[in-house]
All heavy atoms as TSV, in Angstrom:
chain	resi	resn	atom	element	x	y	z
A	1	MET	N	N	0.762	4.403	1.863
A	1	MET	CA	C	1.545	5.172	0.905
A	1	MET	C	C	1.787	4.334	-0.341
A	1	MET	O	O	1.862	3.123	-0.280
A	1	MET	CB	C	2.886	5.573	1.509
A	1	MET	CG	C	2.799	6.434	2.748
A	1	MET	SD	S	4.416	6.960	3.318
A	1	MET	CE	C	4.567	8.469	2.404
A	2	THR	N	N	1.967	4.994	-1.452
A	2	THR	CA	C	2.310	4.305	-2.685
A	2	THR	C	C	3.828	4.217	-2.806
A	2	THR	O	O	4.553	4.858	-2.042
A	2	THR	CB	C	1.754	5.065	-3.906
A	2	THR	OG1	O	2.412	6.325	-3.987
A	2	THR	CG2	C	0.254	5.256	-3.820
A	3	CYS	N	N	4.297	3.475	-3.762
A	3	CYS	CA	C	5.737	3.344	-3.988
A	3	CYS	C	C	6.357	4.704	-4.296
A	3	CYS	O	O	7.421	5.041	-3.795
A	3	CYS	CB	C	5.991	2.366	-5.124
A	3	CYS	SG	S	7.733	2.006	-5.383
A	4	ASN	N	N	5.697	5.510	-5.118
A	4	ASN	CA	C	6.223	6.839	-5.452
A	4	ASN	C	C	6.295	7.727	-4.214
A	4	ASN	O	O	7.252	8.481	-4.053
A	4	ASN	CB	C	5.358	7.510	-6.522
A	4	ASN	CG	C	5.536	6.872	-7.871
A	4	ASN	OD1	O	6.550	6.244	-8.136
A	4	ASN	ND2	N	4.549	7.012	-8.720
A	5	GLU	N	N	5.281	7.671	-3.349
A	5	GLU	CA	C	5.272	8.489	-2.139
A	5	GLU	C	C	6.412	8.084	-1.204
A	5	GLU	O	O	7.050	8.931	-0.598
A	5	GLU	CB	C	3.926	8.378	-1.419
A	5	GLU	CG	C	2.782	9.011	-2.189
A	5	GLU	CD	C	1.414	8.665	-1.631
A	5	GLU	OE1	O	1.285	7.631	-0.951
A	5	GLU	OE2	O	0.484	9.438	-1.880
A	6	VAL	N	N	6.659	6.788	-1.094
A	6	VAL	CA	C	7.749	6.304	-0.241
A	6	VAL	C	C	9.105	6.693	-0.839
A	6	VAL	O	O	10.017	7.094	-0.124
A	6	VAL	CB	C	7.663	4.778	-0.038
A	6	VAL	CG1	C	8.884	4.255	0.698
A	6	VAL	CG2	C	6.394	4.411	0.722
A	7	ALA	N	N	9.224	6.614	-2.149
A	7	ALA	CA	C	10.502	6.877	-2.812
A	7	ALA	C	C	10.970	8.320	-2.633
A	7	ALA	O	O	12.181	8.580	-2.635
A	7	ALA	CB	C	10.406	6.532	-4.291
A	8	ILE	N	N	10.050	9.269	-2.467
A	8	ILE	CA	C	10.466	10.668	-2.328
A	8	ILE	C	C	10.780	11.046	-0.880
A	8	ILE	O	O	11.260	12.143	-0.622
A	8	ILE	CB	C	9.417	11.635	-2.918
A	8	ILE	CG1	C	8.087	11.533	-2.185
A	8	ILE	CG2	C	9.264	11.435	-4.400
A	8	ILE	CD1	C	7.060	12.570	-2.626
A	9	LEU	N	N	10.529	10.135	0.061
A	9	LEU	CA	C	10.860	10.400	1.463
A	9	LEU	C	C	12.369	10.397	1.665
A	9	LEU	O	O	13.093	9.714	0.943
A	9	LEU	CB	C	10.236	9.332	2.370
A	9	LEU	CG	C	8.731	9.338	2.514
A	9	LEU	CD1	C	8.286	8.117	3.316
A	9	LEU	CD2	C	8.232	10.609	3.162
A	10	PRO	N	N	12.858	11.124	2.665
A	10	PRO	CA	C	14.286	11.032	2.992
A	10	PRO	C	C	14.649	9.596	3.383
A	10	PRO	O	O	13.805	8.841	3.870
A	10	PRO	CB	C	14.436	11.972	4.189
A	10	PRO	CG	C	13.244	12.861	4.150
A	10	PRO	CD	C	12.149	12.079	3.489
A	11	PHE	N	N	15.907	9.236	3.177
A	11	PHE	CA	C	16.360	7.860	3.396
A	11	PHE	C	C	15.989	7.346	4.788
A	11	PHE	O	O	15.521	6.222	4.932
A	11	PHE	CB	C	17.877	7.772	3.186
A	11	PHE	CG	C	18.431	6.406	3.446
A	11	PHE	CD1	C	18.255	5.390	2.516
A	11	PHE	CD2	C	19.099	6.119	4.619
A	11	PHE	CE1	C	18.750	4.119	2.756
A	11	PHE	CE2	C	19.594	4.856	4.864
A	11	PHE	CZ	C	19.424	3.853	3.930
A	12	GLU	N	N	16.189	8.171	5.806
A	12	GLU	CA	C	15.938	7.737	7.192
A	12	GLU	C	C	14.471	7.363	7.407
A	12	GLU	O	O	14.158	6.488	8.203
A	12	GLU	CB	C	16.336	8.834	8.182
A	12	GLU	CG	C	17.814	9.159	8.198
A	12	GLU	CD	C	18.238	10.046	7.030
A	12	GLU	OE1	O	17.398	10.779	6.461
A	12	GLU	OE2	O	19.430	9.999	6.677
A	13	GLN	N	N	13.553	8.021	6.697
A	13	GLN	CA	C	12.127	7.730	6.860
A	13	GLN	C	C	11.685	6.520	6.051
A	13	GLN	O	O	10.605	5.979	6.284
A	13	GLN	CB	C	11.304	8.955	6.467
A	13	GLN	CG	C	11.494	10.118	7.411
A	13	GLN	CD	C	10.672	11.324	6.999
A	13	GLN	OE1	O	9.821	11.245	6.118
A	13	GLN	NE2	N	10.934	12.444	7.632
A	14	ARG	N	N	12.504	6.107	5.079
A	14	ARG	CA	C	12.156	4.923	4.274
A	14	ARG	C	C	12.508	3.620	4.974
A	14	ARG	O	O	12.002	2.567	4.604
A	14	ARG	CB	C	12.877	4.973	2.924
A	14	ARG	CG	C	12.255	5.955	1.977
A	14	ARG	CD	C	12.917	5.865	0.635
A	14	ARG	NE	N	13.995	6.851	0.622
A	14	ARG	CZ	C	15.047	6.797	-0.151
A	14	ARG	NH1	N	15.218	5.804	-0.976
A	14	ARG	NH2	N	15.969	7.737	-0.109
A	15	ILE	N	N	13.388	3.664	5.968
A	15	ILE	CA	C	13.820	2.459	6.663
A	15	ILE	C	C	12.728	2.017	7.635
A	15	ILE	O	O	12.314	2.769	8.504
A	15	ILE	CB	C	15.131	2.714	7.446
A	15	ILE	CG1	C	16.217	3.219	6.505
A	15	ILE	CG2	C	15.576	1.464	8.188
A	15	ILE	CD1	C	16.586	2.262	5.407
A	16	LYS	N	N	12.246	0.808	7.450
A	16	LYS	CA	C	11.223	0.247	8.333
A	16	LYS	C	C	11.705	-1.122	8.790
A	16	LYS	O	O	12.243	-1.891	7.987
A	16	LYS	CB	C	9.895	0.065	7.593
A	16	LYS	CG	C	9.294	1.319	7.032
A	16	LYS	CD	C	8.005	0.974	6.311
A	16	LYS	CE	C	7.531	2.104	5.450
A	16	LYS	NZ	N	6.358	1.718	4.671
A	17	PRO	N	N	11.483	-1.476	10.063
A	17	PRO	CA	C	11.891	-2.810	10.516
A	17	PRO	C	C	11.146	-3.928	9.786
A	17	PRO	O	O	11.647	-5.018	9.632
A	17	PRO	CB	C	11.579	-2.817	12.009
A	17	PRO	CG	C	10.808	-1.594	12.295
A	17	PRO	CD	C	10.920	-0.670	11.127
A	18	GLU	N	N	9.938	-3.637	9.311
A	18	GLU	CA	C	9.132	-4.656	8.613
A	18	GLU	C	C	9.529	-4.798	7.157
A	18	GLU	O	O	9.095	-5.712	6.477
A	18	GLU	CB	C	7.638	-4.300	8.666
A	18	GLU	CG	C	7.097	-4.106	10.046
A	18	GLU	CD	C	7.213	-2.648	10.514
A	18	GLU	OE1	O	7.727	-1.794	9.767
A	18	GLU	OE2	O	6.794	-2.384	11.645
A	19	GLY	N	N	10.310	-3.861	6.646
A	19	GLY	CA	C	10.725	-3.902	5.249
A	19	GLY	C	C	10.168	-2.716	4.478
A	19	GLY	O	O	9.188	-2.084	4.875
A	20	PHE	N	N	10.793	-2.412	3.358
A	20	PHE	CA	C	10.461	-1.232	2.549
A	20	PHE	C	C	9.003	-1.233	2.097
A	20	PHE	O	O	8.342	-0.202	2.074
A	20	PHE	CB	C	11.395	-1.179	1.328
A	20	PHE	CG	C	11.140	-0.020	0.408
A	20	PHE	CD1	C	11.630	1.234	0.714
A	20	PHE	CD2	C	10.426	-0.186	-0.768
A	20	PHE	CE1	C	11.402	2.315	-0.141
A	20	PHE	CE2	C	10.202	0.878	-1.617
A	20	PHE	CZ	C	10.682	2.128	-1.305
A	21	TYR	N	N	8.466	-2.386	1.717
A	21	TYR	CA	C	7.130	-2.450	1.121
A	21	TYR	C	C	6.005	-2.572	2.144
A	21	TYR	O	O	4.837	-2.523	1.770
A	21	TYR	CB	C	7.043	-3.629	0.140
A	21	TYR	CG	C	7.929	-3.452	-1.049
A	21	TYR	CD1	C	9.136	-4.126	-1.157
A	21	TYR	CD2	C	7.581	-2.587	-2.079
A	21	TYR	CE1	C	9.955	-3.952	-2.252
A	21	TYR	CE2	C	8.386	-2.403	-3.179
A	21	TYR	CZ	C	9.571	-3.097	-3.262
A	21	TYR	OH	O	10.382	-2.916	-4.352
A	22	HIS	N	N	6.317	-2.711	3.434
A	22	HIS	CA	C	5.281	-2.889	4.460
A	22	HIS	C	C	4.358	-1.668	4.492
A	22	HIS	O	O	4.800	-0.534	4.590
A	22	HIS	CB	C	5.916	-3.091	5.838
A	22	HIS	CG	C	4.909	-3.358	6.914
A	22	HIS	ND1	N	4.336	-4.595	7.073
A	22	HIS	CD2	C	4.369	-2.557	7.851
A	22	HIS	CE1	C	3.500	-4.543	8.084
A	22	HIS	NE2	N	3.499	-3.308	8.569
A	23	GLY	N	N	3.053	-1.910	4.380
A	23	GLY	CA	C	2.066	-0.837	4.418
A	23	GLY	C	C	1.872	-0.117	3.094
A	23	GLY	O	O	1.120	0.846	3.019
A	24	MET	N	N	2.517	-0.585	2.030
A	24	MET	CA	C	2.420	0.090	0.741
A	24	MET	C	C	1.129	-0.305	0.027
A	24	MET	O	O	0.744	-1.463	0.006
A	24	MET	CB	C	3.625	-0.277	-0.127
A	24	MET	CG	C	3.734	0.561	-1.369
A	24	MET	SD	S	5.254	0.232	-2.275
A	24	MET	CE	C	6.443	0.960	-1.181
A	25	ARG	N	N	0.475	0.705	-0.546
A	25	ARG	CA	C	-0.733	0.448	-1.338
A	25	ARG	C	C	-0.324	-0.054	-2.715
A	25	ARG	O	O	0.558	0.510	-3.360
A	25	ARG	CB	C	-1.547	1.720	-1.501
A	25	ARG	CG	C	-2.201	2.200	-0.246
A	25	ARG	CD	C	-3.072	3.399	-0.508
A	25	ARG	NE	N	-2.417	4.316	-1.443
A	25	ARG	CZ	C	-2.555	5.621	-1.416
A	25	ARG	NH1	N	-3.304	6.179	-0.522
A	25	ARG	NH2	N	-1.931	6.381	-2.296
A	26	VAL	N	N	-0.981	-1.116	-3.150
A	26	VAL	CA	C	-0.722	-1.679	-4.479
A	26	VAL	C	C	-2.051	-2.042	-5.121
A	26	VAL	O	O	-3.082	-2.089	-4.464
A	26	VAL	CB	C	0.188	-2.935	-4.406
A	26	VAL	CG1	C	1.561	-2.575	-3.897
A	26	VAL	CG2	C	-0.433	-4.012	-3.543
A	27	ARG	N	N	-2.017	-2.311	-6.390
A	27	ARG	CA	C	-3.214	-2.750	-7.105
A	27	ARG	C	C	-2.917	-4.080	-7.765
A	27	ARG	O	O	-1.903	-4.250	-8.430
A	27	ARG	CB	C	-3.597	-1.722	-8.154
A	27	ARG	CG	C	-4.845	-2.123	-8.940
A	27	ARG	CD	C	-5.316	-0.987	-9.754
A	27	ARG	NE	N	-5.918	-0.064	-8.813
A	27	ARG	CZ	C	-6.951	0.711	-9.083
A	27	ARG	NH1	N	-7.457	0.707	-10.281
A	27	ARG	NH2	N	-7.449	1.503	-8.186
A	28	HIS	N	N	-3.814	-5.055	-7.563
A	28	HIS	CA	C	-3.716	-6.366	-8.199
A	28	HIS	C	C	-4.954	-6.508	-9.066
A	28	HIS	O	O	-6.052	-6.691	-8.555
A	28	HIS	CB	C	-3.638	-7.476	-7.153
A	28	HIS	CG	C	-3.568	-8.847	-7.729
A	28	HIS	ND1	N	-2.464	-9.313	-8.412
A	28	HIS	CD2	C	-4.471	-9.847	-7.761
A	28	HIS	CE1	C	-2.692	-10.547	-8.820
A	28	HIS	NE2	N	-3.899	-10.885	-8.443
A	29	GLY	N	N	-4.766	-6.368	-10.369
A	29	GLY	CA	C	-5.925	-6.323	-11.255
A	29	GLY	C	C	-6.702	-5.050	-10.961
A	29	GLY	O	O	-6.171	-3.958	-10.985
A	30	LYS	N	N	-7.977	-5.192	-10.609
A	30	LYS	CA	C	-8.806	-4.031	-10.250
A	30	LYS	C	C	-8.955	-3.901	-8.739
A	30	LYS	O	O	-9.682	-3.037	-8.264
A	30	LYS	CB	C	-10.180	-4.166	-10.891
A	30	LYS	CG	C	-10.144	-4.082	-12.409
A	30	LYS	CD	C	-11.519	-4.155	-13.003
A	30	LYS	CE	C	-11.438	-4.061	-14.522
A	30	LYS	NZ	N	-12.763	-4.090	-15.135
A	31	GLN	N	N	-8.279	-4.754	-7.990
A	31	GLN	CA	C	-8.428	-4.768	-6.535
A	31	GLN	C	C	-7.295	-3.983	-5.872
A	31	GLN	O	O	-6.118	-4.196	-6.144
A	31	GLN	CB	C	-8.408	-6.218	-6.040
A	31	GLN	CG	C	-8.668	-6.355	-4.577
A	31	GLN	CD	C	-8.729	-7.825	-4.161
A	31	GLN	OE1	O	-8.351	-8.708	-4.920
A	31	GLN	NE2	N	-9.209	-8.059	-2.968
A	32	ASP	N	N	-7.665	-3.037	-4.992
A	32	ASP	CA	C	-6.676	-2.288	-4.215
A	32	ASP	C	C	-6.295	-3.101	-2.988
A	32	ASP	O	O	-7.154	-3.668	-2.318
A	32	ASP	CB	C	-7.240	-0.932	-3.780
A	32	ASP	CG	C	-7.398	0.026	-4.949
A	32	ASP	OD1	O	-6.548	-0.014	-5.852
A	32	ASP	OD2	O	-8.367	0.804	-4.947
A	33	CYS	N	N	-5.001	-3.163	-2.700
A	33	CYS	CA	C	-4.498	-3.965	-1.574
A	33	CYS	C	C	-3.418	-3.166	-0.835
A	33	CYS	O	O	-2.907	-2.175	-1.343
A	33	CYS	CB	C	-3.869	-5.263	-2.074
A	33	CYS	SG	S	-4.958	-6.290	-3.070
A	34	VAL	N	N	-3.088	-3.633	0.370
A	34	VAL	CA	C	-1.989	-3.070	1.150
A	34	VAL	C	C	-1.064	-4.224	1.504
A	34	VAL	O	O	-1.502	-5.246	2.033
A	34	VAL	CB	C	-2.498	-2.382	2.434
A	34	VAL	CG1	C	-1.330	-1.870	3.260
A	34	VAL	CG2	C	-3.444	-1.244	2.098
A	35	LEU	N	N	0.235	-4.081	1.190
A	35	LEU	CA	C	1.215	-5.121	1.491
A	35	LEU	C	C	1.581	-5.055	2.977
A	35	LEU	O	O	1.968	-4.013	3.475
A	35	LEU	CB	C	2.479	-4.930	0.656
A	35	LEU	CG	C	2.325	-5.081	-0.850
A	35	LEU	CD1	C	3.642	-4.753	-1.537
A	35	LEU	CD2	C	1.881	-6.475	-1.206
A	36	VAL	N	N	1.411	-6.179	3.654
A	36	VAL	CA	C	1.793	-6.269	5.068
A	36	VAL	C	C	2.374	-7.648	5.325
A	36	VAL	O	O	2.198	-8.565	4.541
A	36	VAL	CB	C	0.595	-6.045	6.020
A	36	VAL	CG1	C	0.071	-4.647	5.910
A	36	VAL	CG2	C	-0.510	-7.040	5.776
A	37	GLY	N	N	3.035	-7.774	6.455
A	37	GLY	CA	C	3.534	-9.091	6.835
A	37	GLY	C	C	5.032	-9.113	6.972
A	37	GLY	O	O	5.719	-8.122	6.732
A	38	PRO	N	N	5.547	-10.246	7.364
A	38	PRO	CA	C	6.993	-10.375	7.566
A	38	PRO	C	C	7.742	-10.328	6.239
A	38	PRO	O	O	7.167	-10.533	5.169
A	38	PRO	CB	C	7.138	-11.744	8.229
A	38	PRO	CG	C	5.944	-12.511	7.774
A	38	PRO	CD	C	4.844	-11.498	7.627
A	39	LYS	N	N	9.020	-10.045	6.340
A	39	LYS	CA	C	9.871	-10.037	5.149
A	39	LYS	C	C	9.885	-11.418	4.511
A	39	LYS	O	O	9.767	-12.431	5.191
A	39	LYS	CB	C	11.308	-9.667	5.513
A	39	LYS	CG	C	11.499	-8.245	5.917
A	39	LYS	CD	C	12.979	-8.010	6.177
A	39	LYS	CE	C	13.249	-6.615	6.629
A	39	LYS	NZ	N	14.674	-6.367	6.842
A	40	ALA	N	N	10.048	-11.445	3.206
A	40	ALA	CA	C	10.176	-12.703	2.477
A	40	ALA	C	C	11.438	-12.629	1.634
A	40	ALA	O	O	11.799	-11.571	1.122
A	40	ALA	CB	C	8.969	-12.937	1.584
A	41	LEU	N	N	12.101	-13.740	1.492
A	41	LEU	CA	C	13.303	-13.823	0.679
A	41	LEU	C	C	13.040	-14.831	-0.428
A	41	LEU	O	O	12.712	-15.985	-0.153
A	41	LEU	CB	C	14.499	-14.254	1.529
A	41	LEU	CG	C	15.834	-14.409	0.817
A	41	LEU	CD1	C	16.274	-13.068	0.228
A	41	LEU	CD2	C	16.884	-14.911	1.774
A	42	PHE	N	N	13.151	-14.418	-1.672
A	42	PHE	CA	C	12.921	-15.287	-2.814
A	42	PHE	C	C	14.259	-15.652	-3.425
A	42	PHE	O	O	15.037	-14.787	-3.803
A	42	PHE	CB	C	12.040	-14.584	-3.851
A	42	PHE	CG	C	10.670	-14.261	-3.342
A	42	PHE	CD1	C	10.407	-13.042	-2.744
A	42	PHE	CD2	C	9.650	-15.185	-3.438
A	42	PHE	CE1	C	9.147	-12.736	-2.261
A	42	PHE	CE2	C	8.381	-14.900	-2.958
A	42	PHE	CZ	C	8.130	-13.670	-2.375
A	43	LEU	N	N	14.523	-16.930	-3.520
A	43	LEU	CA	C	15.777	-17.432	-4.059
A	43	LEU	C	C	15.509	-18.223	-5.332
A	43	LEU	O	O	14.475	-18.879	-5.451
A	43	LEU	CB	C	16.470	-18.337	-3.040
A	43	LEU	CG	C	16.816	-17.677	-1.704
A	43	LEU	CD1	C	17.312	-18.722	-0.718
A	43	LEU	CD2	C	17.856	-16.606	-1.909
A	44	PRO	N	N	16.436	-18.205	-6.280
A	44	PRO	CA	C	16.241	-19.003	-7.495
A	44	PRO	C	C	16.343	-20.493	-7.178
A	44	PRO	O	O	17.035	-20.902	-6.249
A	44	PRO	CB	C	17.386	-18.562	-8.394
A	44	PRO	CG	C	18.415	-18.008	-7.474
A	44	PRO	CD	C	17.684	-17.463	-6.287
A	45	LYS	N	N	15.617	-21.272	-7.958
A	45	LYS	CA	C	15.701	-22.726	-7.795
A	45	LYS	C	C	17.010	-23.220	-8.387
A	45	LYS	O	O	17.593	-22.591	-9.265
A	45	LYS	CB	C	14.541	-23.402	-8.524
A	45	LYS	CG	C	13.206	-23.181	-7.885
A	45	LYS	CD	C	12.158	-23.968	-8.634
A	45	LYS	CE	C	10.826	-23.873	-7.945
A	45	LYS	NZ	N	9.815	-24.701	-8.598
A	46	LYS	N	N	17.428	-24.369	-7.924
A	46	LYS	CA	C	18.602	-25.011	-8.515
A	46	LYS	C	C	18.223	-25.531	-9.889
A	46	LYS	O	O	17.050	-25.773	-10.182
A	46	LYS	CB	C	19.061	-26.166	-7.627
A	46	LYS	CG	C	19.511	-25.704	-6.252
A	46	LYS	CD	C	19.883	-26.881	-5.400
A	46	LYS	CE	C	20.255	-26.416	-4.003
A	46	LYS	NZ	N	20.405	-27.513	-3.076
A	47	ASP	N	N	19.217	-25.710	-10.748
A	47	ASP	CA	C	18.940	-26.194	-12.101
A	47	ASP	C	C	18.168	-27.504	-12.090
A	47	ASP	O	O	17.311	-27.735	-12.935
A	47	ASP	CB	C	20.236	-26.374	-12.893
A	47	ASP	CG	C	20.839	-25.040	-13.303
A	47	ASP	OD1	O	20.104	-24.033	-13.323
A	47	ASP	OD2	O	22.044	-25.005	-13.606
A	48	SER	N	N	18.446	-28.377	-11.120
A	48	SER	CA	C	17.764	-29.667	-11.057
A	48	SER	C	C	16.285	-29.515	-10.699
A	48	SER	O	O	15.488	-30.396	-10.960
A	48	SER	CB	C	18.453	-30.586	-10.043
A	48	SER	OG	O	18.401	-30.016	-8.748
A	49	GLU	N	N	15.904	-28.398	-10.097
A	49	GLU	CA	C	14.514	-28.164	-9.696
A	49	GLU	C	C	13.731	-27.374	-10.743
A	49	GLU	O	O	12.527	-27.241	-10.638
A	49	GLU	CB	C	14.466	-27.386	-8.382
A	49	GLU	CG	C	15.091	-28.109	-7.215
A	49	GLU	CD	C	15.172	-27.242	-5.975
A	49	GLU	OE1	O	15.335	-26.022	-6.102
A	49	GLU	OE2	O	15.055	-27.810	-4.899
A	50	MET	N	N	14.421	-26.838	-11.737
A	50	MET	CA	C	13.772	-25.997	-12.740
A	50	MET	C	C	12.966	-26.859	-13.704
A	50	MET	O	O	13.403	-27.932	-14.113
A	50	MET	CB	C	14.805	-25.206	-13.537
A	50	MET	CG	C	15.571	-24.202	-12.698
A	50	MET	SD	S	14.553	-22.882	-12.109
A	50	MET	CE	C	14.803	-21.723	-13.404
A	51	LEU	N	N	11.798	-26.334	-14.056
A	51	LEU	CA	C	10.998	-27.004	-15.067
A	51	LEU	C	C	11.619	-26.746	-16.429
A	51	LEU	O	O	12.103	-25.652	-16.710
A	51	LEU	CB	C	9.565	-26.471	-15.045
A	51	LEU	CG	C	8.782	-26.747	-13.770
A	51	LEU	CD1	C	7.435	-26.022	-13.843
A	51	LEU	CD2	C	8.568	-28.233	-13.593
A	52	LYS	N	N	11.609	-27.724	-17.259
A	52	LYS	CA	C	12.174	-27.586	-18.596
A	52	LYS	C	C	11.044	-27.324	-19.588
A	52	LYS	O	O	10.020	-27.988	-19.565
A	52	LYS	CB	C	12.916	-28.866	-19.018
A	52	LYS	CG	C	14.021	-29.271	-18.064
A	52	LYS	CD	C	15.180	-28.315	-18.141
A	52	LYS	CE	C	16.323	-28.832	-17.298
A	52	LYS	NZ	N	17.003	-27.835	-16.554
A	53	GLN	N	N	11.239	-26.328	-20.432
A	53	GLN	CA	C	10.244	-26.036	-21.449
A	53	GLN	C	C	10.391	-27.041	-22.567
A	53	GLN	O	O	11.498	-27.309	-23.035
A	53	GLN	CB	C	10.433	-24.629	-21.996
A	53	GLN	CG	C	9.400	-24.248	-23.020
A	53	GLN	CD	C	9.535	-22.806	-23.450
A	53	GLN	OE1	O	10.250	-22.043	-22.830
A	53	GLN	NE2	N	8.846	-22.445	-24.504
A	54	ALA	N	N	9.255	-27.602	-22.996
A	54	ALA	CA	C	9.290	-28.552	-24.092
A	54	ALA	C	C	9.667	-27.850	-25.389
A	54	ALA	O	O	9.277	-26.706	-25.629
A	54	ALA	CB	C	7.919	-29.219	-24.253
A	55	ASP	N	N	10.427	-28.505	-26.204
A	55	ASP	CA	C	10.795	-27.957	-27.502
A	55	ASP	C	C	9.582	-28.097	-28.432
A	55	ASP	O	O	8.874	-29.095	-28.415
A	55	ASP	CB	C	11.982	-28.745	-28.072
A	55	ASP	CG	C	12.555	-28.115	-29.318
A	55	ASP	OD1	O	11.826	-27.383	-30.019
A	55	ASP	OD2	O	13.738	-28.346	-29.590
A	56	LEU	N	N	9.344	-27.092	-29.224
A	56	LEU	CA	C	8.208	-27.080	-30.133
A	56	LEU	C	C	8.221	-28.286	-31.076
A	56	LEU	O	O	7.184	-28.807	-31.458
A	56	LEU	CB	C	8.229	-25.782	-30.935
A	56	LEU	CG	C	7.141	-25.589	-32.000
A	56	LEU	CD1	C	5.764	-25.537	-31.331
A	56	LEU	CD2	C	7.392	-24.334	-32.795
A	57	PHE	N	N	9.413	-28.778	-31.407
A	57	PHE	CA	C	9.524	-29.853	-32.375
A	57	PHE	C	C	9.781	-31.222	-31.739
A	57	PHE	O	O	10.146	-32.152	-32.435
A	57	PHE	CB	C	10.632	-29.517	-33.380
A	57	PHE	CG	C	10.397	-28.216	-34.087
A	57	PHE	CD1	C	11.096	-27.075	-33.746
A	57	PHE	CD2	C	9.437	-28.121	-35.088
A	57	PHE	CE1	C	10.862	-25.872	-34.383
A	57	PHE	CE2	C	9.197	-26.927	-35.736
A	57	PHE	CZ	C	9.899	-25.808	-35.386
A	58	ASP	N	N	9.561	-31.359	-30.412
A	58	ASP	CA	C	9.761	-32.653	-29.745
A	58	ASP	C	C	8.882	-33.756	-30.321
A	58	ASP	O	O	9.269	-34.906	-30.372
A	58	ASP	CB	C	9.494	-32.534	-28.246
A	58	ASP	CG	C	10.701	-31.990	-27.497
A	58	ASP	OD1	O	11.767	-31.849	-28.117
A	58	ASP	OD2	O	10.542	-31.691	-26.300
A	59	ALA	N	N	7.674	-33.404	-30.725
A	59	ALA	CA	C	6.724	-34.421	-31.203
A	59	ALA	C	C	7.033	-34.877	-32.616
A	59	ALA	O	O	6.500	-35.880	-33.060
A	59	ALA	CB	C	5.305	-33.864	-31.148
A	60	LEU	N	N	7.895	-34.193	-33.322
A	60	LEU	CA	C	8.178	-34.572	-34.735
A	60	LEU	C	C	9.191	-35.672	-34.824
A	60	LEU	O	O	10.031	-35.909	-34.092
A	60	LEU	CB	C	8.660	-33.351	-35.506
A	60	LEU	CG	C	7.642	-32.224	-35.603
A	60	LEU	CD1	C	8.257	-31.039	-36.357
A	60	LEU	CD2	C	6.389	-32.683	-36.331
């Protein structure tokens, strides 16, 4: 199913033990894919772990 197809389902049918996106068809570039696998949790990095963008004028 696509995201739109899942979104129009009744709430009870959208609940999956594997997560909302499990089995969803997606496109990456020109390649069609299906999202599967265990749930993943993405957390922000701490400030000390963040990469710092160089200032455009650092070299001057």
